[in-house]
N, C-alpha and C positions, 0 to 999 in steps of 0.2 A: 380128466373127463372119462366117466365109464363107458363100457362099449354101448350099453344101453341108450347112454345121453348121445353119443356120437351117431347112433341111428336115428334117434329121434331128431337130431338137429338137419341130418342129412335128408331125412323124409319131409321134413318142413321146408326144407330149399326146393326139393323136386317138386312139392305140391305147389311152389309159387311161380313155376316155369310153365308158362301156356303152351310151349310146344309138348310138354309130357301131359299136362292136364289142362282144359280150357276152363275158363270160369262157368260156362254153363254145364259142363261135366262135373265140375268142382259142387255146383249148387245140387244139382240134381243127385248126386251120390250122398251128399250129407243129408240132404231131406229124406232120402230113400233109407238111409243107415239109422236116421234118428226115428223113422217110423217103425223099422222092424225091431230095434234095440229095445223100444220102449213097449214091445208086448211081452207078456209073460209065457208064451207057449212055447214048449219045445220047438215044434215046427217053425215058428217064426226065428228062432236063435240059431236054427241050422241055416235057415235064410240068410241071417245077418252074415254068418261065418262064410258061407259060400260066396256073398257079394264080397266079403272083406279079401277072401283069397283071390276072386278073379280081378279084382281092382288092383290087388298087388303085383299080380302078374303082368296086368297091362301096363302099370305104371314101369316095372323094371323092365319091360321091352322096349316101351317108348325111351325110356333113360339112357339104355345101353345104345340106342339108336344115335341119340343125340351125342353122346359121349364118343363113339366111333367117328361119327362125321366131323366133330370138332378136331379131334386127334388126328384125323385124316389130312384136314386142311392145314393144320400145323406143320404138318410132316412135310407135305409137299412145299408150303411154302420156304420151310427151313431149307430142303433140297434145291430150291429153286433160287435162294439166297446164295446159296454156295455155289452155283452155276453147274450143279450136277444135272438136273434136267433140262431139256430144250425148252426154247422161249415158249411154245405153246402148250406147255403142261399145266400152268398155273393160270385161273381167270383174274387172280387178284394181284400177285405178284408175277410180272413176265418182262423179260427182256423184249423191247420193242424191234419191230424189224427196220433197219437202216430206212430212212424216208427216201425218197426220190430226189429230195433237195438237202442241201445241208442244214442242219438245225439251226434255229435262230441265235444270234450272238446274243449273249447276256445282256440284259438291260441294264444300263448303268443306273440302276435304282432298286432299292430292297424295301420290304416292309418297314413302314415307320416305328419304330420301338414306342410302346406304350408312355414311358416316362419324358419323351420330347416334345417341346411345344412348336407346332408347324409356324412358319411364316405367312404373311396375308397375300400369298402369291398362288397361282396356278401355271400349271405345265402344259396348258393347252386343252380345248374339248373337241373331241371326234364329232363328225356330223350327226350322230345319234347319241344322244344321252343314256346313261345308265336308266334301267326301268323305273326304279324307285328312288331318285335322288333324294337325301336328307339334308336339308341346309344346316349351317353351322360347321365349327371346327372341332374336331375330337378334343377331348379333355385328357388329361393324364389319369391313370387308374389308382387305386390305393397302393398303401405300402406293399412292396414286393416282399416276399418271403426272405426271412434272414439268411445270411451266409450259411452254407450247409459244405462239409466237407465228404467228397466223394471221390469217384474214379474219373479218369480223363478219356476222351477218344483219342485215338493215336493219329495217324497220319491224315491229314484232310488239305483241302485245295488251299495255297496260300492267298491272303487276302491282306488289306491294308491292315496293319498293326498285329499281324499274327503269323508267325512262323511256323513253317512246316516242320514237325518234329523229324521227321525222316523222308526227304523229297524224293519222289519217285516221278518217274517219267509219265505214269498212267495210274488213274485211280477209278475203280469201279464203282458204279452207283449202287454202293452196299446200303442197305437198309433193313431195320427189323420189324415185323409185323405183330401185334400182339390181337387176338380176338377176345370178343367179351370183356373189356376192359371195365366197365362199370357192372354194378348189379342193375337186374331190371327195372327196381325201384328207384336206384339213383339217376339211371337213364332217363327215366319219366320225370323225374323231379327237375333234372337238369334242363330237359325238353320244353316243360312247362313255363320255366323260368325265361328261358330265351323268348318264348313266343309270347308272354308278357311285356316283354321290353322291346318290342317291335318300333316303337316310336322313339327309342333311344338310342339306336343303331344310326350310324353315320358314314359319310362317304370313305372309303379307303384312300390313303395316303402312299406315297413311295418316298424314298431317301436316293438320293444321287451322291456319289464320291465326290467329295470337294464342294457341296452345297451344303450350307446350314440350314437345318430343319426339314420338314417334309411337305410335299406339294400334292395335289390332285392332278392325276395325269390319266386321262380316261384312253390314251393311247396304249398304255402300259398295264394298267389296271382297273378292273370294274368289279366293284363289290362294296359291300357294307360291313361295318366291325362295330362292336362293342367293348369297350375296356373293362367295364364293371362285369365280374361273374357273381357278385352278389354272394360270396361266401364259397362258391362251387369250386374255386380256384383251389384253395387250400386242401379240398377233398383229393382234386385230380393230382397236384403237386406231389402231396404225399405218396400216394399211390405210384406215381411216376418215378419217385425217388426210391421209395422201399422196397418195390416189385419189382418193376421191368429193367431200371437202369442197370443194375448189377448184372442182370441176366445179359443185357445187351452189350456192357463192356467187357463182360468175360469172353463173349462171341467174338468182340472185335482185338482183343489183346490189349486193352489200354492202360496205363498206369494213372495213380491216384493224382487228384490236383484238388484245390478249394473250390466249390462252386460260390461265386460272389454274389450272383442274383439270378432269377427267373422271371422272365416276361411270360405273360399270356394274353390273350384277347379271343372273343369269340367272331367269326367271319361268316356273313351270311352272303351267299352267291346264288342268284336268281338268273331268270332268262337272259342269255347274251353275257353274262359275267365272265370274266378270265383273269390272268395273270401271266404277262409274259415271261420268257425265259430271264431268270434272276439268280443271284445268289444271297443269302440272307445275311452275310457280314462283309459285304463289299463297301460300305461306307465306314467312315473313320468312328463314328459315334456307336455303330452296333459291331466294331471290329472283335470284340471278345465273345461273339456268340461262337459257341462250340457244337452244340447239337440242337438239332430242329425236331420238334415234335407236332404231329397234327392226328387230332382225334376227331373221327367221323362220325355224325349222327344225322338222323334226317326222319321225318314224318313217316308212319306205316299207313298203308303201302306207300312205297319211294314214288313220287312224284317228278322227280327229274331224271335225266342222263347226262352222260358228259362230266365235265368237272373233273376230270381224271388228273392225278398227280403223276407227272411225268419228271422221272430222275435222271439226267444226263451223265454216262460217264464222262471222266474229262481227262484232258492230257496236259501236260507242263509245257507253257508259252511264254517266254519273256518273263519268267519268275512268277508269273500265275498260272491258275488252271482255267482252261475253258472247254466248253462241250465238245463232245464228239458226235457221230451220227448215232452212237448206240445209247440207249436207254432202258429204263424199266418203268412199266405204267402200273400203277396202282389205282383201281376202280374203287370210288368211295363205298364202302360197306358199313352197314349198321352197326355201332359200338366197337369201332376198330382204331387201334393206336399204331402210329407208324413213326419211327424214329430213324433221321439219318444226318450225317454231317452236314454243318449249315453252310459249310463253302461249296459244296456241291451244287452246280446249276440245276435249275427245276422250274417247271412252270405248271400253270392250271390251264386245262383246254376248256374251251367256251361250255357253258351249261345250257342245256336245253330243258326249260321248265315251261311247258306251254300254258298253265294256268297263270302264272306270274304273282301268284299269292305268296305273300311271306312266308307263309307255314309251309309251303312246299319248297322250300331252299335247300340248296345243300349248305349245310352247317358244318362247321368244326371250331375244335378249341385248339388253336394254334399258338405256339409259344417257342421260347429258346431258352436252353441253359447256358449261362455265360460263364467262361472262365476265370 
């Protein structure tokens, strides 16, 4: 690619970013330039050149501002993840202050994997039902991506069927965050697809160690899930494996291992929805989950609060890892991807969505990379 082609490609990308040039601004400038360039007089030509130069300076200034802000956020997160910054230095990744009471014990249940069939039982219903229950039983998704050889995460909490590579007495709530995971066009297409599938979302289930299949348990988890991502799964998984995972595993210092499969699903969390403290590989059927990923997206402007992802530091106890009072809190941010070891205890705090509308929900594409 020549230098001119590279510049033209970069220019096209910048013009598509509404943080740099809004749609009304683009339309106004296009009309103005078209009118001035269609004139043959020298004075009109000078006007066109002046407009082009001014627009170029404006776009360059805004682009530098956006780039600087993005780099600053990533730098702060990297420092925070390395425990270099104090807990209050980052609003996106921060170590939570120890609560006044000990953290909840991990719930003996994990998210039901897309490929398992739930039994016709329910674990009980609390006094308040979920805001928008969808009758029916979740169906398994389509074919999972083929096995892929890649790198392995290293030390992680021990769970059923998974041996700790290097057992230690304490494991920190280590995670890696990627901003702007999808392009603006990809994000908008995914979001519209999800909104169009509202009627296909079904009640979330959990798995319990020693229990076959999943069950609805409103005391432990309230949300709705969609197993079929309609082709978006391949796009997300490819980018995750090819772009993000190598950098994550290099940071964690992990060794290679073959990936057997990848699960993914979309979760919609509305007013009052939550997920109590749990680990993602605590049941035998999901014991091979190594890495959990969560991709946040939502409607603009954001219509909910809460729904934070809280990941706990863990300590070794009776050959298993249990949560401590220390944790990291990740506030859902638009177009952001988070990865962490599946054995770490974590929870989703209650969502506050006053409108109760499905379109205003906290959305995630969440999934698991299997060893």
